[in-house]
Residue frames as qw, qx, qy, qz and C-alpha x, y, z in Angstrom:
[[0.772, 0.101, -0.564, -0.275, -45.47, 53.96, -5.55],
 [0.397, 0.121, -0.802, 0.430, -43.61, 52.72, -2.47],
 [0.263, -0.051, 0.483, -0.834, -46.07, 54.48, -0.18],
 [0.736, 0.050, -0.204, -0.643, -49.02, 52.97, -2.03],
 [0.692, 0.112, -0.713, 0.018, -47.48, 49.53, -1.63],
 [0.150, 0.108, -0.720, 0.669, -46.89, 50.17, 2.08],
 [0.485, -0.015, 0.245, -0.839, -50.49, 51.29, 2.58],
 [0.779, 0.083, -0.445, -0.435, -51.78, 48.25, 0.70],
 [0.531, 0.102, -0.793, 0.281, -49.75, 45.93, 2.89],
 [0.093, -0.072, 0.587, -0.801, -50.99, 47.67, 6.03],
 [0.646, 0.028, 0.009, -0.763, -54.58, 47.31, 4.89],
 [0.776, 0.116, -0.572, -0.237, -54.17, 43.66, 3.94],
 [0.418, 0.121, -0.788, 0.436, -52.58, 42.77, 7.26],
 [0.456, -0.294, 0.261, -0.799, -55.56, 44.00, 9.24],
 [0.139, -0.013, 0.970, -0.199, -56.83, 41.05, 11.24],
 [0.330, -0.291, -0.707, -0.554, -60.01, 39.48, 9.97],
 [0.384, -0.493, -0.740, 0.250, -61.29, 39.15, 13.51],
 [0.099, -0.086, -0.182, 0.974, -61.37, 42.97, 13.82],
 [0.429, -0.118, -0.271, -0.853, -64.91, 42.93, 12.42],
 [0.481, -0.262, -0.837, -0.015, -66.09, 39.97, 14.49],
 [0.481, -0.743, -0.175, -0.432, -68.48, 40.72, 17.34],
 [0.089, 0.482, -0.670, 0.558, -66.76, 41.35, 20.64],
 [0.305, -0.181, -0.908, 0.223, -67.59, 39.12, 23.62],
 [0.110, 0.269, 0.479, -0.828, -69.73, 41.88, 25.11],
 [0.390, 0.591, 0.703, -0.064, -72.16, 41.55, 22.21],
 [0.189, 0.858, -0.034, -0.476, -71.16, 44.82, 20.58],
 [0.810, 0.427, 0.243, 0.320, -69.99, 44.63, 16.94],
 [0.480, -0.279, 0.160, 0.816, -66.91, 46.46, 15.71],
 [0.272, 0.830, 0.198, -0.444, -67.61, 49.84, 14.19],
 [0.725, 0.324, 0.383, 0.472, -66.67, 49.81, 10.47],
 [0.163, 0.977, 0.068, 0.122, -66.42, 53.61, 10.42],
 [0.486, -0.738, 0.386, 0.267, -62.99, 53.35, 12.07],
 [0.687, 0.037, 0.582, 0.433, -61.81, 51.25, 9.15],
 [0.411, 0.770, 0.377, 0.309, -63.24, 53.74, 6.63],
 [0.159, -0.981, 0.096, 0.060, -61.62, 56.65, 8.45],
 [0.617, -0.478, 0.494, 0.383, -58.28, 54.85, 8.35],
 [0.619, 0.361, 0.541, 0.441, -58.59, 54.29, 4.58],
 [0.184, 0.940, 0.214, 0.194, -59.49, 57.96, 4.04],
 [0.399, -0.854, 0.257, 0.214, -56.53, 59.00, 6.17],
 [0.675, -0.170, 0.548, 0.464, -54.16, 56.85, 4.06],
 [0.482, 0.629, 0.457, 0.403, -55.51, 58.34, 0.83],
 [0.055, -0.997, -0.050, -0.035, -55.12, 61.87, 2.21],
 [0.535, -0.653, 0.412, 0.343, -51.51, 61.17, 3.21],
 [0.656, 0.154, 0.579, 0.459, -50.81, 59.60, -0.18],
 [0.321, 0.853, 0.335, 0.239, -52.32, 62.63, -1.94],
 [0.153, -0.981, 0.117, 0.026, -50.23, 65.19, -0.02],
 [0.574, -0.550, 0.517, 0.317, -46.97, 63.21, -0.18],
 [0.531, 0.022, 0.706, 0.468, -47.07, 61.86, -3.75],
 [0.365, 0.648, 0.606, 0.283, -49.76, 63.27, -6.03],
 [0.011, -0.974, -0.175, 0.147, -49.71, 66.96, -5.13],
 [0.334, -0.685, 0.410, 0.501, -45.92, 67.47, -5.49],
 [0.483, 0.104, 0.722, 0.484, -45.99, 65.58, -8.80],
 [0.264, 0.810, 0.505, 0.139, -48.76, 67.84, -10.13],
 [0.159, -0.932, 0.065, 0.320, -46.78, 70.91, -9.04],
 [0.442, -0.409, 0.593, 0.535, -43.66, 69.66, -10.84],
 [0.438, 0.418, 0.702, 0.375, -45.66, 68.93, -14.02],
 [0.114, 0.940, 0.317, -0.053, -47.13, 72.43, -13.93],
 [0.270, -0.814, 0.294, 0.422, -43.66, 74.02, -13.54],
 [0.500, -0.108, 0.697, 0.503, -42.24, 71.88, -16.36],
 [0.359, 0.664, 0.606, 0.251, -45.08, 72.87, -18.71],
 [0.047, -0.971, -0.092, 0.217, -44.51, 76.52, -17.79],
 [0.395, -0.581, 0.492, 0.515, -40.79, 76.24, -18.62],
 [0.466, 0.206, 0.729, 0.456, -41.59, 74.63, -21.99],
 [0.223, 0.840, 0.485, 0.096, -44.16, 77.33, -22.83],
 [0.129, -0.967, 0.053, 0.215, -41.66, 80.09, -21.96],
 [0.707, -0.150, 0.382, 0.576, -38.66, 78.89, -24.00],
 [0.305, 0.911, -0.008, -0.279, -37.19, 81.47, -26.32],
 [0.744, 0.597, -0.176, 0.243, -34.54, 81.77, -28.99],
 [0.199, 0.694, -0.540, 0.433, -31.08, 81.19, -27.55],
 [0.708, -0.456, 0.397, -0.365, -32.15, 78.90, -24.68],
 [0.218, 0.348, -0.911, -0.043, -30.23, 75.65, -24.23],
 [0.819, -0.112, 0.138, -0.545, -32.47, 72.57, -24.01],
 [0.122, -0.228, 0.965, 0.050, -32.28, 68.80, -23.66],
 [0.666, 0.003, -0.389, -0.636, -34.80, 66.68, -25.55],
 [0.854, -0.255, 0.301, -0.339, -36.39, 63.51, -24.22],
 [0.939, 0.302, -0.117, 0.120, -34.01, 61.59, -26.49],
 [0.724, -0.501, 0.081, 0.468, -31.01, 63.16, -24.74],
 [0.543, 0.477, 0.211, 0.658, -30.07, 65.58, -27.52],
 [0.294, -0.669, -0.188, 0.656, -28.56, 68.86, -26.29],
 [0.392, 0.429, 0.405, 0.706, -28.91, 71.99, -28.36],
 [0.047, -0.337, -0.188, 0.921, -29.72, 75.66, -28.62],
 [0.366, 0.690, 0.611, -0.130, -33.09, 76.96, -29.76],
 [0.266, -0.063, 0.375, 0.886, -32.82, 78.89, -33.02],
 [0.323, -0.190, -0.346, -0.860, -36.53, 79.39, -33.79],
 [0.213, 0.196, 0.802, -0.523, -39.75, 79.07, -31.81],
 [0.334, -0.181, -0.586, -0.716, -42.99, 78.10, -33.52],
 [0.649, -0.354, 0.020, -0.673, -46.43, 77.35, -32.09],
 [0.951, -0.221, 0.083, -0.197, -45.96, 73.60, -31.61],
 [0.916, 0.149, -0.054, 0.369, -42.34, 73.03, -32.65],
 [0.305, -0.870, 0.264, 0.284, -38.84, 74.31, -31.96],
 [0.752, 0.574, -0.243, 0.215, -35.85, 74.48, -34.28],
 [0.668, -0.689, 0.252, 0.126, -32.84, 73.30, -32.27],
 [0.507, 0.709, -0.482, 0.089, -29.22, 73.61, -33.39],
 [0.921, -0.378, 0.085, 0.027, -27.36, 70.54, -32.11],
 [0.693, -0.206, 0.270, 0.635, -24.02, 71.27, -33.83],
 [0.008, -0.542, 0.216, 0.812, -22.63, 74.04, -36.01],
 [0.334, 0.268, -0.530, -0.732, -24.99, 74.23, -38.98],
 [0.270, -0.172, -0.937, -0.138, -27.02, 71.16, -37.93],
 [0.391, -0.064, 0.276, -0.876, -30.61, 72.07, -37.06],
 [0.146, -0.253, -0.950, -0.111, -33.47, 69.77, -36.17],
 [0.447, -0.323, -0.090, -0.830, -37.15, 70.45, -35.61],
 [0.231, -0.139, -0.918, 0.290, -38.69, 68.95, -32.48],
 [0.392, -0.683, -0.503, -0.357, -42.09, 69.14, -30.82],
 [0.198, -0.676, 0.322, -0.633, -42.27, 71.32, -27.72],
 [0.864, -0.399, 0.109, -0.287, -43.27, 68.25, -25.69],
 [0.903, 0.203, -0.252, 0.282, -39.97, 66.60, -26.64],
 [0.167, 0.640, -0.425, 0.618, -38.09, 69.11, -24.47],
 [0.730, -0.406, -0.534, 0.133, -37.34, 67.47, -21.15],
 [0.514, -0.623, -0.198, 0.555, -35.22, 70.25, -19.62],
 [0.284, 0.904, 0.009, 0.318, -34.34, 73.88, -20.19],
 [0.755, -0.151, -0.211, 0.602, -30.69, 74.45, -19.22],
 [0.261, -0.737, -0.056, 0.621, -28.93, 77.58, -18.02],
 [0.532, 0.837, 0.123, 0.040, -28.72, 80.11, -20.83],
 [0.565, -0.477, 0.339, 0.581, -25.13, 80.26, -22.14],
 [0.368, 0.773, -0.207, -0.474, -23.83, 82.16, -25.11],
 [0.907, 0.413, -0.063, 0.042, -22.48, 80.50, -28.25],
 [0.282, 0.743, -0.518, 0.315, -19.01, 81.82, -27.37],
 [0.497, -0.486, 0.617, -0.369, -19.11, 80.05, -24.00],
 [0.943, 0.116, 0.265, -0.166, -20.19, 76.86, -25.74],
 [0.711, 0.627, -0.278, 0.159, -17.27, 77.09, -28.20],
 [0.037, -0.688, 0.624, -0.369, -14.86, 77.55, -25.28],
 [0.768, -0.249, 0.499, -0.314, -16.32, 74.46, -23.60],
 [0.931, 0.362, 0.036, -0.033, -15.75, 72.43, -26.77],
 [0.457, 0.706, -0.467, 0.274, -12.11, 73.53, -27.00],
 [0.389, -0.560, 0.625, -0.381, -11.56, 72.47, -23.37],
 [0.924, 0.009, 0.320, -0.211, -12.93, 69.01, -24.20],
 [0.787, 0.568, -0.212, 0.111, -10.46, 68.68, -27.09],
 [0.108, 0.716, -0.587, 0.361, -7.53, 69.54, -24.81],
 [0.645, -0.375, 0.558, -0.364, -8.59, 66.98, -22.20],
 [0.955, 0.237, 0.107, -0.143, -8.81, 64.23, -24.82],
 [0.607, 0.654, -0.401, 0.206, -5.11, 64.66, -25.79]]
């Protein structure tokens, strides 16, 4: 977005007299202006759009490859472990015995796979720190 704004400012600050006829009688060639616009769009595409498309593709791949036992974070910020995988939904355990069903698209991140035992140890460490 910042690059787009920068390019817009650069284009708007082009002097109006750039297209006025020069004193020698020759007019300015508008193809230079068109080439500059094309160059800015190409730079914008390779710096902003292409990396974003790559990241979206990788994220979709991670969501499609989730399996039972994976730790995930939903778009609402809920952390949990996948207990069942269905075609369009996932059953996520967010606490002992508390399971929710979420759409696959609601998963914003797939975390490192940790066992339930490791998660229980993490919870006991949190209790000790609170005292």
